PDB file of N, CA, C, O and CB in Angstrom:
ATOM      1  N   MET A   1     -54.153 116.229  87.130  1.00  0.00           N
ATOM      2  CA  MET A   1     -54.019 114.884  87.604  1.00  0.00           C
ATOM      3  C   MET A   1     -53.476 114.036  86.467  1.00  0.00           C
ATOM      4  O   MET A   1     -53.897 114.184  85.319  1.00  0.00           O
ATOM      5  CB  MET A   1     -55.361 114.340  88.129  1.00  0.00           C
ATOM      6  N   VAL A   2     -52.553 113.158  86.780  1.00  0.00           N
ATOM      7  CA  VAL A   2     -51.981 112.269  85.785  1.00  0.00           C
ATOM      8  C   VAL A   2     -52.488 110.858  86.071  1.00  0.00           C
ATOM      9  O   VAL A   2     -52.331 110.351  87.181  1.00  0.00           O
ATOM     10  CB  VAL A   2     -50.414 112.329  85.798  1.00  0.00           C
ATOM     11  N   VAL A   3     -53.087 110.234  85.080  1.00  0.00           N
ATOM     12  CA  VAL A   3     -53.595 108.881  85.200  1.00  0.00           C
ATOM     13  C   VAL A   3     -53.022 108.052  84.061  1.00  0.00           C
ATOM     14  O   VAL A   3     -53.202 108.385  82.890  1.00  0.00           O
ATOM     15  CB  VAL A   3     -55.149 108.858  85.188  1.00  0.00           C
ATOM     16  N   ASN A   4     -52.331 106.970  84.408  1.00  0.00           N
ATOM     17  CA  ASN A   4     -51.767 106.092  83.371  1.00  0.00           C
ATOM     18  C   ASN A   4     -50.973 106.860  82.326  1.00  0.00           C
ATOM     19  O   ASN A   4     -51.123 106.625  81.127  1.00  0.00           O
ATOM     20  CB  ASN A   4     -52.875 105.314  82.688  1.00  0.00           C
ATOM     21  N   ASN A   5     -50.134 107.772  82.779  1.00  0.00           N
ATOM     22  CA  ASN A   5     -49.278 108.561  81.892  1.00  0.00           C
ATOM     23  C   ASN A   5     -50.052 109.445  80.924  1.00  0.00           C
ATOM     24  O   ASN A   5     -49.538 109.799  79.863  1.00  0.00           O
ATOM     25  CB  ASN A   5     -48.383 107.649  81.115  1.00  0.00           C
ATOM     26  N   GLN A   6     -51.289 109.806  81.280  1.00  0.00           N
ATOM     27  CA  GLN A   6     -52.083 110.719  80.464  1.00  0.00           C
ATOM     28  C   GLN A   6     -52.382 111.963  81.271  1.00  0.00           C
ATOM     29  O   GLN A   6     -52.629 111.876  82.474  1.00  0.00           O
ATOM     30  CB  GLN A   6     -53.393 110.051  79.981  1.00  0.00           C
ATOM     31  N   TRP A   7     -52.363 113.099  80.639  1.00  0.00           N
ATOM     32  CA  TRP A   7     -52.761 114.355  81.255  1.00  0.00           C
ATOM     33  C   TRP A   7     -54.000 114.796  80.512  1.00  0.00           C
ATOM     34  O   TRP A   7     -53.933 115.140  79.332  1.00  0.00           O
ATOM     35  CB  TRP A   7     -51.614 115.446  81.202  1.00  0.00           C
ATOM     36  N   LYS A   8     -55.131 114.789  81.194  1.00  0.00           N
ATOM     37  CA  LYS A   8     -56.383 115.150  80.553  1.00  0.00           C
ATOM     38  C   LYS A   8     -56.657 116.615  80.859  1.00  0.00           C
ATOM     39  O   LYS A   8     -56.759 116.994  82.025  1.00  0.00           O
ATOM     40  CB  LYS A   8     -57.558 114.237  81.033  1.00  0.00           C
ATOM     41  N   CYS A   9     -56.773 117.421  79.849  1.00  0.00           N
ATOM     42  CA  CYS A   9     -57.002 118.841  80.091  1.00  0.00           C
ATOM     43  C   CYS A   9     -57.964 119.410  79.063  1.00  0.00           C
ATOM     44  O   CYS A   9     -58.144 118.879  77.967  1.00  0.00           O
ATOM     45  CB  CYS A   9     -55.681 119.612  80.064  1.00  0.00           C
ATOM     46  N   ILE A  10     -58.565 120.501  79.463  1.00  0.00           N
ATOM     47  CA  ILE A  10     -59.385 121.290  78.563  1.00  0.00           C
ATOM     48  C   ILE A  10     -58.610 122.569  78.314  1.00  0.00           C
ATOM     49  O   ILE A  10     -58.228 123.256  79.261  1.00  0.00           O
ATOM     50  CB  ILE A  10     -60.827 121.573  79.154  1.00  0.00           C
ATOM     51  N   SER A  11     -58.380 122.889  77.086  1.00  0.00           N
ATOM     52  CA  SER A  11     -57.553 124.039  76.736  1.00  0.00           C
ATOM     53  C   SER A  11     -58.378 125.021  75.922  1.00  0.00           C
ATOM     54  O   SER A  11     -59.103 124.622  75.011  1.00  0.00           O
ATOM     55  CB  SER A  11     -56.291 123.600  75.952  1.00  0.00           C
ATOM     56  N   SER A  12     -58.272 126.294  76.244  1.00  0.00           N
ATOM     57  CA  SER A  12     -58.952 127.317  75.460  1.00  0.00           C
ATOM     58  C   SER A  12     -57.916 128.243  74.849  1.00  0.00           C
ATOM     59  O   SER A  12     -56.868 128.496  75.444  1.00  0.00           O
ATOM     60  CB  SER A  12     -59.959 128.114  76.330  1.00  0.00           C
ATOM     61  N   TYR A  13     -58.211 128.744  73.668  1.00  0.00           N
ATOM     62  CA  TYR A  13     -57.258 129.634  73.018  1.00  0.00           C
ATOM     63  C   TYR A  13     -58.004 130.597  72.113  1.00  0.00           C
ATOM     64  O   TYR A  13     -59.118 130.319  71.671  1.00  0.00           O
ATOM     65  CB  TYR A  13     -56.210 128.834  72.216  1.00  0.00           C
ATOM     66  N   ILE A  14     -57.380 131.723  71.846  1.00  0.00           N
ATOM     67  CA  ILE A  14     -57.997 132.736  70.996  1.00  0.00           C
ATOM     68  C   ILE A  14     -57.968 132.247  69.556  1.00  0.00           C
ATOM     69  O   ILE A  14     -56.911 131.931  69.010  1.00  0.00           O
ATOM     70  CB  ILE A  14     -57.272 134.107  71.134  1.00  0.00           C
ATOM     71  N   THR A  15     -59.153 132.192  68.953  1.00  0.00           N
ATOM     72  CA  THR A  15     -59.215 131.711  67.569  1.00  0.00           C
ATOM     73  C   THR A  15     -60.109 132.548  66.678  1.00  0.00           C
ATOM     74  O   THR A  15     -59.882 132.618  65.471  1.00  0.00           O
ATOM     75  CB  THR A  15     -59.692 130.297  67.545  1.00  0.00           C
ATOM     76  N   ASP A  16     -61.129 133.189  67.253  1.00  0.00           N
ATOM     77  CA  ASP A  16     -62.125 133.839  66.406  1.00  0.00           C
ATOM     78  C   ASP A  16     -62.642 135.103  67.089  1.00  0.00           C
ATOM     79  O   ASP A  16     -63.355 135.012  68.088  1.00  0.00           O
ATOM     80  CB  ASP A  16     -63.293 132.874  66.094  1.00  0.00           C
ATOM     81  N   PRO A  17     -62.299 136.265  66.573  1.00  0.00           N
ATOM     82  CA  PRO A  17     -62.763 137.505  67.199  1.00  0.00           C
ATOM     83  C   PRO A  17     -64.277 137.677  67.151  1.00  0.00           C
ATOM     84  O   PRO A  17     -64.824 138.514  67.869  1.00  0.00           O
ATOM     85  CB  PRO A  17     -62.110 138.681  66.534  1.00  0.00           C
ATOM     86  N   ASP A  18     -64.958 136.899  66.317  1.00  0.00           N
ATOM     87  CA  ASP A  18     -66.415 136.996  66.236  1.00  0.00           C
ATOM     88  C   ASP A  18     -67.127 136.233  67.348  1.00  0.00           C
ATOM     89  O   ASP A  18     -68.319 136.439  67.581  1.00  0.00           O
ATOM     90  CB  ASP A  18     -66.884 136.486  64.902  1.00  0.00           C
ATOM     91  N   LEU A  19     -66.394 135.345  68.042  1.00  0.00           N
ATOM     92  CA  LEU A  19     -66.996 134.645  69.171  1.00  0.00           C
ATOM     93  C   LEU A  19     -67.153 135.620  70.332  1.00  0.00           C
ATOM     94  O   LEU A  19     -66.346 136.540  70.464  1.00  0.00           O
ATOM     95  CB  LEU A  19     -66.138 133.416  69.592  1.00  0.00           C
ATOM     96  N   PRO A  20     -68.172 135.445  71.179  1.00  0.00           N
ATOM     97  CA  PRO A  20     -68.408 136.406  72.276  1.00  0.00           C
ATOM     98  C   PRO A  20     -67.201 136.605  73.179  1.00  0.00           C
ATOM     99  O   PRO A  20     -66.942 137.729  73.610  1.00  0.00           O
ATOM    100  CB  PRO A  20     -69.573 135.948  73.113  1.00  0.00           C
ATOM    101  N   THR A  21     -66.465 135.558  73.472  1.00  0.00           N
ATOM    102  CA  THR A  21     -65.304 135.691  74.361  1.00  0.00           C
ATOM    103  C   THR A  21     -63.991 135.706  73.599  1.00  0.00           C
ATOM    104  O   THR A  21     -62.938 135.925  74.199  1.00  0.00           O
ATOM    105  CB  THR A  21     -65.288 134.563  75.368  1.00  0.00           C
ATOM    106  N   GLY A  22     -64.026 135.478  72.293  1.00  0.00           N
ATOM    107  CA  GLY A  22     -62.790 135.388  71.514  1.00  0.00           C
ATOM    108  C   GLY A  22     -62.068 134.072  71.733  1.00  0.00           C
ATOM    109  O   GLY A  22     -60.954 133.890  71.242  1.00  0.00           O
ATOM    110  N   LEU A  23     -62.690 133.141  72.471  1.00  0.00           N
ATOM    111  CA  LEU A  23     -62.048 131.872  72.787  1.00  0.00           C
ATOM    112  C   LEU A  23     -62.827 130.707  72.210  1.00  0.00           C
ATOM    113  O   LEU A  23     -64.053 130.744  72.109  1.00  0.00           O
ATOM    114  CB  LEU A  23     -61.904 131.709  74.290  1.00  0.00           C
ATOM    115  N   GLU A  24     -62.105 129.694  71.841  1.00  0.00           N
ATOM    116  CA  GLU A  24     -62.704 128.429  71.421  1.00  0.00           C
ATOM    117  C   GLU A  24     -62.204 127.358  72.369  1.00  0.00           C
ATOM    118  O   GLU A  24     -61.006 127.299  72.649  1.00  0.00           O
ATOM    119  CB  GLU A  24     -62.352 128.080  69.927  1.00  0.00           C
ATOM    120  N   GLN A  25     -63.077 126.522  72.865  1.00  0.00           N
ATOM    121  CA  GLN A  25     -62.689 125.490  73.815  1.00  0.00           C
ATOM    122  C   GLN A  25     -62.455 124.173  73.100  1.00  0.00           C
ATOM    123  O   GLN A  25     -63.220 123.795  72.212  1.00  0.00           O
ATOM    124  CB  GLN A  25     -63.756 125.326  74.899  1.00  0.00           C
ATOM    125  N   LYS A  26     -61.389 123.472  73.491  1.00  0.00           N
ATOM    126  CA  LYS A  26     -61.129 122.148  72.950  1.00  0.00           C
ATOM    127  C   LYS A  26     -60.688 121.236  74.078  1.00  0.00           C
ATOM    128  O   LYS A  26     -60.084 121.688  75.050  1.00  0.00           O
ATOM    129  CB  LYS A  26     -60.061 122.198  71.830  1.00  0.00           C
ATOM    130  N   ASN A  27     -60.985 119.971  73.952  1.00  0.00           N
ATOM    131  CA  ASN A  27     -60.570 118.962  74.925  1.00  0.00           C
ATOM    132  C   ASN A  27     -59.429 118.169  74.323  1.00  0.00           C
ATOM    133  O   ASN A  27     -59.495 117.747  73.169  1.00  0.00           O
ATOM    134  CB  ASN A  27     -61.755 118.026  75.323  1.00  0.00           C
ATOM    135  N   VAL A  28     -58.381 117.968  75.108  1.00  0.00           N
ATOM    136  CA  VAL A  28     -57.243 117.185  74.619  1.00  0.00           C
ATOM    137  C   VAL A  28     -56.793 116.208  75.696  1.00  0.00           C
ATOM    138  O   VAL A  28     -56.995 116.438  76.888  1.00  0.00           O
ATOM    139  CB  VAL A  28     -56.070 118.112  74.201  1.00  0.00           C
ATOM    140  N   ILE A  29     -56.191 115.135  75.263  1.00  0.00           N
ATOM    141  CA  ILE A  29     -55.517 114.201  76.160  1.00  0.00           C
ATOM    142  C   ILE A  29     -54.073 114.137  75.704  1.00  0.00           C
ATOM    143  O   ILE A  29     -53.790 113.806  74.552  1.00  0.00           O
ATOM    144  CB  ILE A  29     -56.196 112.770  76.156  1.00  0.00           C
ATOM    145  N   ILE A  30     -53.166 114.452  76.605  1.00  0.00           N
ATOM    146  CA  ILE A  30     -51.742 114.424  76.288  1.00  0.00           C
ATOM    147  C   ILE A  30     -51.172 113.108  76.804  1.00  0.00           C
ATOM    148  O   ILE A  30     -51.181 112.850  78.008  1.00  0.00           O
ATOM    149  CB  ILE A  30     -50.989 115.654  76.911  1.00  0.00           C
ATOM    150  N   GLN A  31     -50.682 112.285  75.896  1.00  0.00           N
ATOM    151  CA  GLN A  31     -50.043 111.025  76.254  1.00  0.00           C
ATOM    152  C   GLN A  31     -48.567 111.296  76.496  1.00  0.00           C
ATOM    153  O   GLN A  31     -47.835 111.631  75.565  1.00  0.00           O
ATOM    154  CB  GLN A  31     -50.243 109.946  75.143  1.00  0.00           C
ATOM    155  N   ARG A  32     -48.126 111.153  77.733  1.00  0.00           N
ATOM    156  CA  ARG A  32     -46.718 111.388  78.056  1.00  0.00           C
ATOM    157  C   ARG A  32     -45.840 110.425  77.270  1.00  0.00           C
ATOM    158  O   ARG A  32     -46.130 109.232  77.180  1.00  0.00           O
ATOM    159  CB  ARG A  32     -46.466 111.233  79.575  1.00  0.00           C
ATOM    160  N   ASP A  33     -44.758 110.962  76.702  1.00  0.00           N
ATOM    161  CA  ASP A  33     -43.795 110.102  76.032  1.00  0.00           C
ATOM    162  C   ASP A  33     -42.545 109.997  76.900  1.00  0.00           C
ATOM    163  O   ASP A  33     -42.559 110.438  78.049  1.00  0.00           O
ATOM    164  CB  ASP A  33     -43.447 110.645  74.617  1.00  0.00           C
ATOM    165  N   ARG A  34     -41.488 109.433  76.384  1.00  0.00           N
ATOM    166  CA  ARG A  34     -40.289 109.218  77.211  1.00  0.00           C
ATOM    167  C   ARG A  34     -39.609 110.523  77.623  1.00  0.00           C
ATOM    168  O   ARG A  34     -38.752 110.522  78.507  1.00  0.00           O
ATOM    169  CB  ARG A  34     -39.295 108.350  76.460  1.00  0.00           C
ATOM    170  N   PHE A  35     -39.983 111.633  76.990  1.00  0.00           N
ATOM    171  CA  PHE A  35     -39.422 112.934  77.330  1.00  0.00           C
ATOM    172  C   PHE A  35     -40.344 113.751  78.226  1.00  0.00           C
ATOM    173  O   PHE A  35     -39.992 114.864  78.618  1.00  0.00           O
ATOM    174  CB  PHE A  35     -39.121 113.706  76.071  1.00  0.00           C
ATOM    175  N   GLY A  36     -41.508 113.223  78.554  1.00  0.00           N
ATOM    176  CA  GLY A  36     -42.468 113.945  79.398  1.00  0.00           C
ATOM    177  C   GLY A  36     -43.654 114.418  78.588  1.00  0.00           C
ATOM    178  O   GLY A  36     -44.023 113.805  77.586  1.00  0.00           O
ATOM    179  N   TYR A  37     -44.254 115.526  79.034  1.00  0.00           N
ATOM    180  CA  TYR A  37     -45.451 116.040  78.376  1.00  0.00           C
ATOM    181  C   TYR A  37     -45.134 117.054  77.278  1.00  0.00           C
ATOM    182  O   TYR A  37     -45.986 117.328  76.433  1.00  0.00           O
ATOM    183  CB  TYR A  37     -46.362 116.671  79.397  1.00  0.00           C
ATOM    184  N   GLY A  38     -43.945 117.603  77.277  1.00  0.00           N
ATOM    185  CA  GLY A  38     -43.531 118.462  76.177  1.00  0.00           C
ATOM    186  C   GLY A  38     -44.100 119.868  76.218  1.00  0.00           C
ATOM    187  O   GLY A  38     -44.277 120.493  75.173  1.00  0.00           O
ATOM    188  N   LEU A  39     -44.391 120.378  77.415  1.00  0.00           N
ATOM    189  CA  LEU A  39     -44.861 121.755  77.513  1.00  0.00           C
ATOM    190  C   LEU A  39     -44.421 122.355  78.836  1.00  0.00           C
ATOM    191  O   LEU A  39     -44.140 121.645  79.801  1.00  0.00           O
ATOM    192  CB  LEU A  39     -46.392 121.825  77.371  1.00  0.00           C
ATOM    193  N   THR A  40     -44.369 123.677  78.856  1.00  0.00           N
ATOM    194  CA  THR A  40     -44.088 124.445  80.063  1.00  0.00           C
ATOM    195  C   THR A  40     -45.255 125.381  80.278  1.00  0.00           C
ATOM    196  O   THR A  40     -45.714 126.035  79.342  1.00  0.00           O
ATOM    197  CB  THR A  40     -42.736 125.231  79.956  1.00  0.00           C
ATOM    198  N   VAL A  41     -45.749 125.451  81.533  1.00  0.00           N
ATOM    199  CA  VAL A  41     -46.894 126.298  81.845  1.00  0.00           C
ATOM    200  C   VAL A  41     -46.542 127.267  82.959  1.00  0.00           C
ATOM    201  O   VAL A  41     -45.570 127.073  83.689  1.00  0.00           O
ATOM    202  CB  VAL A  41     -48.108 125.448  82.240  1.00  0.00           C
ATOM    203  N   SER A  42     -47.359 128.327  83.078  1.00  0.00           N
ATOM    204  CA  SER A  42     -47.164 129.320  84.126  1.00  0.00           C
ATOM    205  C   SER A  42     -48.503 129.961  84.443  1.00  0.00           C
ATOM    206  O   SER A  42     -49.381 130.054  83.585  1.00  0.00           O
ATOM    207  CB  SER A  42     -46.121 130.390  83.702  1.00  0.00           C
ATOM    208  N   GLY A  43     -48.647 130.402  85.689  1.00  0.00           N
ATOM    209  CA  GLY A  43     -49.847 131.124  86.075  1.00  0.00           C
ATOM    210  C   GLY A  43     -50.747 130.304  86.968  1.00  0.00           C
ATOM    211  O   GLY A  43     -50.483 129.141  87.273  1.00  0.00           O
ATOM    212  N   ASP A  44     -51.813 130.952  87.373  1.00  0.00           N
ATOM    213  CA  ASP A  44     -52.786 130.312  88.254  1.00  0.00           C
ATOM    214  C   ASP A  44     -54.158 130.887  87.948  1.00  0.00           C
ATOM    215  O   ASP A  44     -54.466 132.021  88.316  1.00  0.00           O
ATOM    216  CB  ASP A  44     -52.415 130.515  89.759  1.00  0.00           C
ATOM    217  N   ASN A  45     -54.977 130.095  87.273  1.00  0.00           N
ATOM    218  CA  ASN A  45     -56.359 130.448  86.980  1.00  0.00           C
ATOM    219  C   ASN A  45     -56.506 131.720  86.150  1.00  0.00           C
ATOM    220  O   ASN A  45     -56.881 132.750  86.711  1.00  0.00           O
ATOM    221  CB  ASN A  45     -57.111 130.603  88.259  1.00  0.00           C
ATOM    222  N   PRO A  46     -56.238 131.709  84.878  1.00  0.00           N
ATOM    223  CA  PRO A  46     -55.902 130.530  84.099  1.00  0.00           C
ATOM    224  C   PRO A  46     -54.403 130.259  84.062  1.00  0.00           C
ATOM    225  O   PRO A  46     -53.587 131.120  84.389  1.00  0.00           O
ATOM    226  CB  PRO A  46     -56.424 130.680  82.699  1.00  0.00           C
ATOM    227  N   VAL A  47     -54.072 129.059  83.661  1.00  0.00           N
ATOM    228  CA  VAL A  47     -52.688 128.660  83.431  1.00  0.00           C
ATOM    229  C   VAL A  47     -52.421 128.826  81.939  1.00  0.00           C
ATOM    230  O   VAL A  47     -53.218 128.387  81.110  1.00  0.00           O
ATOM    231  CB  VAL A  47     -52.415 127.176  83.911  1.00  0.00           C
ATOM    232  N   TYR A  48     -51.309 129.455  81.600  1.00  0.00           N
ATOM    233  CA  TYR A  48     -50.951 129.670  80.196  1.00  0.00           C
ATOM    234  C   TYR A  48     -49.808 128.746  79.789  1.00  0.00           C
ATOM    235  O   TYR A  48     -48.921 128.456  80.592  1.00  0.00           O
ATOM    236  CB  TYR A  48     -50.560 131.143  79.955  1.00  0.00           C
ATOM    237  N   VAL A  49     -49.830 128.292  78.554  1.00  0.00           N
ATOM    238  CA  VAL A  49     -48.755 127.482  77.999  1.00  0.00           C
ATOM    239  C   VAL A  49     -47.661 128.425  77.517  1.00  0.00           C
ATOM    240  O   VAL A  49     -47.883 129.250  76.630  1.00  0.00           O
ATOM    241  CB  VAL A  49     -49.268 126.562  76.838  1.00  0.00           C
ATOM    242  N   LEU A  50     -46.475 128.294  78.114  1.00  0.00           N
ATOM    243  CA  LEU A  50     -45.345 129.159  77.748  1.00  0.00           C
ATOM    244  C   LEU A  50     -44.532 128.605  76.588  1.00  0.00           C
ATOM    245  O   LEU A  50     -44.048 129.356  75.741  1.00  0.00           O
ATOM    246  CB  LEU A  50     -44.440 129.360  78.942  1.00  0.00           C
ATOM    247  N   SER A  51     -44.386 127.277  76.556  1.00  0.00           N
ATOM    248  CA  SER A  51     -43.619 126.676  75.466  1.00  0.00           C
ATOM    249  C   SER A  51     -44.147 125.279  75.193  1.00  0.00           C
ATOM    250  O   SER A  51     -44.700 124.616  76.070  1.00  0.00           O
ATOM    251  CB  SER A  51     -42.107 126.634  75.805  1.00  0.00           C
ATOM    252  N   VAL A  52     -43.962 124.852  73.957  1.00  0.00           N
ATOM    253  CA  VAL A  52     -44.359 123.523  73.516  1.00  0.00           C
ATOM    254  C   VAL A  52     -43.192 122.952  72.711  1.00  0.00           C
ATOM    255  O   VAL A  52     -42.732 123.566  71.749  1.00  0.00           O
ATOM    256  CB  VAL A  52     -45.692 123.563  72.665  1.00  0.00           C
ATOM    257  N   ARG A  53     -42.720 121.770  73.116  1.00  0.00           N
ATOM    258  CA  ARG A  53     -41.609 121.145  72.393  1.00  0.00           C
ATOM    259  C   ARG A  53     -42.119 120.607  71.057  1.00  0.00           C
ATOM    260  O   ARG A  53     -43.043 119.796  71.016  1.00  0.00           O
ATOM    261  CB  ARG A  53     -40.963 120.001  73.238  1.00  0.00           C
ATOM    262  N   GLU A  54     -41.512 121.064  69.976  1.00  0.00           N
ATOM    263  CA  GLU A  54     -41.918 120.609  68.644  1.00  0.00           C
ATOM    264  C   GLU A  54     -41.770 119.100  68.539  1.00  0.00           C
ATOM    265  O   GLU A  54     -40.712 118.548  68.841  1.00  0.00           O
ATOM    266  CB  GLU A  54     -41.086 121.307  67.547  1.00  0.00           C
ATOM    267  N   GLY A  55     -42.832 118.442  68.110  1.00  0.00           N
ATOM    268  CA  GLY A  55     -42.832 116.990  67.987  1.00  0.00           C
ATOM    269  C   GLY A  55     -43.107 116.263  69.285  1.00  0.00           C
ATOM    270  O   GLY A  55     -43.211 115.036  69.296  1.00  0.00           O
ATOM    271  N   GLY A  56     -43.229 117.002  70.389  1.00  0.00           N
ATOM    272  CA  GLY A  56     -43.466 116.398  71.695  1.00  0.00           C
ATOM    273  C   GLY A  56     -44.928 116.021  71.899  1.00  0.00           C
ATOM    274  O   GLY A  56     -45.772 116.238  71.030  1.00  0.00           O
ATOM    275  N   ALA A  57     -45.203 115.457  73.060  1.00  0.00           N
ATOM    276  CA  ALA A  57     -46.544 114.955  73.372  1.00  0.00           C
ATOM    277  C   ALA A  57     -47.608 116.051  73.278  1.00  0.00           C
ATOM    278  O   ALA A  57     -48.660 115.830  72.677  1.00  0.00           O
ATOM    279  CB  ALA A  57     -46.558 114.344  74.768  1.00  0.00           C
ATOM    280  N   ALA A  58     -47.358 117.217  73.855  1.00  0.00           N
ATOM    281  CA  ALA A  58     -48.332 118.308  73.812  1.00  0.00           C
ATOM    282  C   ALA A  58     -48.536 118.810  72.378  1.00  0.00           C
ATOM    283  O   ALA A  58     -49.662 119.090  71.966  1.00  0.00           O
ATOM    284  CB  ALA A  58     -47.876 119.465  74.719  1.00  0.00           C
ATOM    285  N   HIS A  59     -47.456 118.919  71.636  1.00  0.00           N
ATOM    286  CA  HIS A  59     -47.528 119.353  70.234  1.00  0.00           C
ATOM    287  C   HIS A  59     -48.388 118.387  69.431  1.00  0.00           C
ATOM    288  O   HIS A  59     -49.233 118.816  68.646  1.00  0.00           O
ATOM    289  CB  HIS A  59     -46.112 119.452  69.614  1.00  0.00           C
ATOM    290  N   ARG A  60     -48.183 117.099  69.619  1.00  0.00           N
ATOM    291  CA  ARG A  60     -48.978 116.089  68.904  1.00  0.00           C
ATOM    292  C   ARG A  60     -50.448 116.134  69.308  1.00  0.00           C
ATOM    293  O   ARG A  60     -51.320 115.767  68.520  1.00  0.00           O
ATOM    294  CB  ARG A  60     -48.417 114.691  69.166  1.00  0.00           C
ATOM    295  N   ALA A  61     -50.731 116.586  70.546  1.00  0.00           N
ATOM    296  CA  ALA A  61     -52.121 116.682  71.015  1.00  0.00           C
ATOM    297  C   ALA A  61     -52.795 117.969  70.558  1.00  0.00           C
ATOM    298  O   ALA A  61     -53.999 118.137  70.754  1.00  0.00           O
ATOM    299  CB  ALA A  61     -52.169 116.595  72.535  1.00  0.00           C
ATOM    300  N   GLY A  62     -52.036 118.884  69.948  1.00  0.00           N
ATOM    301  CA  GLY A  62     -52.630 120.118  69.432  1.00  0.00           C
ATOM    302  C   GLY A  62     -52.520 121.312  70.354  1.00  0.00           C
ATOM    303  O   GLY A  62     -53.197 122.317  70.136  1.00  0.00           O
ATOM    304  N   ILE A  63     -51.680 121.234  71.386  1.00  0.00           N
ATOM    305  CA  ILE A  63     -51.464 122.368  72.296  1.00  0.00           C
ATOM    306  C   ILE A  63     -50.527 123.371  71.628  1.00  0.00           C
ATOM    307  O   ILE A  63     -49.567 122.987  70.961  1.00  0.00           O
ATOM    308  CB  ILE A  63     -50.876 121.890  73.666  1.00  0.00           C
ATOM    309  N   ASN A  64     -50.814 124.652  71.812  1.00  0.00           N
ATOM    310  CA  ASN A  64     -50.009 125.736  71.236  1.00  0.00           C
ATOM    311  C   ASN A  64     -49.569 126.704  72.318  1.00  0.00           C
ATOM    312  O   ASN A  64     -50.185 126.783  73.381  1.00  0.00           O
ATOM    313  CB  ASN A  64     -50.797 126.484  70.148  1.00  0.00           C
ATOM    314  N   ILE A  65     -48.499 127.439  72.044  1.00  0.00           N
ATOM    315  CA  ILE A  65     -48.053 128.502  72.947  1.00  0.00           C
ATOM    316  C   ILE A  65     -49.196 129.501  73.114  1.00  0.00           C
ATOM    317  O   ILE A  65     -49.901 129.816  72.156  1.00  0.00           O
ATOM    318  CB  ILE A  65     -46.759 129.210  72.402  1.00  0.00           C
ATOM    319  N   ASN A  66     -49.370 129.991  74.330  1.00  0.00           N
ATOM    320  CA  ASN A  66     -50.410 130.950  74.737  1.00  0.00           C
ATOM    321  C   ASN A  66     -51.785 130.325  74.928  1.00  0.00           C
ATOM    322  O   ASN A  66     -52.732 131.039  75.259  1.00  0.00           O
ATOM    323  CB  ASN A  66     -50.511 132.044  73.718  1.00  0.00           C
ATOM    324  N   ASP A  67     -51.929 129.007  74.727  1.00  0.00           N
ATOM    325  CA  ASP A  67     -53.192 128.367  75.087  1.00  0.00           C
ATOM    326  C   ASP A  67     -53.418 128.577  76.583  1.00  0.00           C
ATOM    327  O   ASP A  67     -52.468 128.677  77.361  1.00  0.00           O
ATOM    328  CB  ASP A  67     -53.185 126.836  74.721  1.00  0.00           C
ATOM    329  N   GLN A  68     -54.666 128.639  76.963  1.00  0.00           N
ATOM    330  CA  GLN A  68     -55.035 128.720  78.386  1.00  0.00           C
ATOM    331  C   GLN A  68     -55.553 127.353  78.807  1.00  0.00           C
ATOM    332  O   GLN A  68     -56.444 126.798  78.163  1.00  0.00           O
ATOM    333  CB  GLN A  68     -56.118 129.845  78.649  1.00  0.00           C
ATOM    334  N   ILE A  69     -55.008 126.820  79.866  1.00  0.00           N
ATOM    335  CA  ILE A  69     -55.498 125.553  80.395  1.00  0.00           C
ATOM    336  C   ILE A  69     -56.467 125.915  81.517  1.00  0.00           C
ATOM    337  O   ILE A  69     -56.082 126.505  82.526  1.00  0.00           O
ATOM    338  CB  ILE A  69     -54.314 124.617  80.908  1.00  0.00           C
ATOM    339  N   ILE A  70     -57.721 125.552  81.320  1.00  0.00           N
ATOM    340  CA  ILE A  70     -58.733 125.976  82.282  1.00  0.00           C
ATOM    341  C   ILE A  70     -59.193 124.847  83.198  1.00  0.00           C
ATOM    342  O   ILE A  70     -59.855 125.098  84.205  1.00  0.00           O
ATOM    343  CB  ILE A  70     -59.919 126.544  81.553  1.00  0.00           C
ATOM    344  N   LYS A  71     -58.845 123.600  82.856  1.00  0.00           N
ATOM    345  CA  LYS A  71     -59.208 122.493  83.723  1.00  0.00           C
ATOM    346  C   LYS A  71     -58.337 121.301  83.419  1.00  0.00           C
ATOM    347  O   LYS A  71     -58.069 121.007  82.254  1.00  0.00           O
ATOM    348  CB  LYS A  71     -60.683 122.132  83.564  1.00  0.00           C
ATOM    349  N   VAL A  72     -57.886 120.603  84.458  1.00  0.00           N
ATOM    350  CA  VAL A  72     -57.101 119.388  84.298  1.00  0.00           C
ATOM    351  C   VAL A  72     -57.774 118.312  85.133  1.00  0.00           C
ATOM    352  O   VAL A  72     -58.103 118.547  86.296  1.00  0.00           O
ATOM    353  CB  VAL A  72     -55.599 119.599  84.723  1.00  0.00           C
ATOM    354  N   ARG A  73     -57.981 117.142  84.560  1.00  0.00           N
ATOM    355  CA  ARG A  73     -58.559 116.016  85.312  1.00  0.00           C
ATOM    356  C   ARG A  73     -57.570 114.910  85.426  1.00  0.00           C
ATOM    357  O   ARG A  73     -57.867 113.876  86.024  1.00  0.00           O
ATOM    358  CB  ARG A  73     -59.832 115.502  84.657  1.00  0.00           C
TER     359      ARG A  73
END
């Protein structure tokens, strides 16, 4: 859901093999800029980030390629 040009999402990504699931959860808010959100996604439950535009809105919010988006509000 997009509210006031913001995309609120919870993103999980592989960060630590010592964690039980190998995933660390983070919450991010992506502020759309004049070029959009700056990412391409694919899949359905979970959704994976395929690309992130360097310097774009998603990049500035800390989204990385291969992140899993598990919830969007």
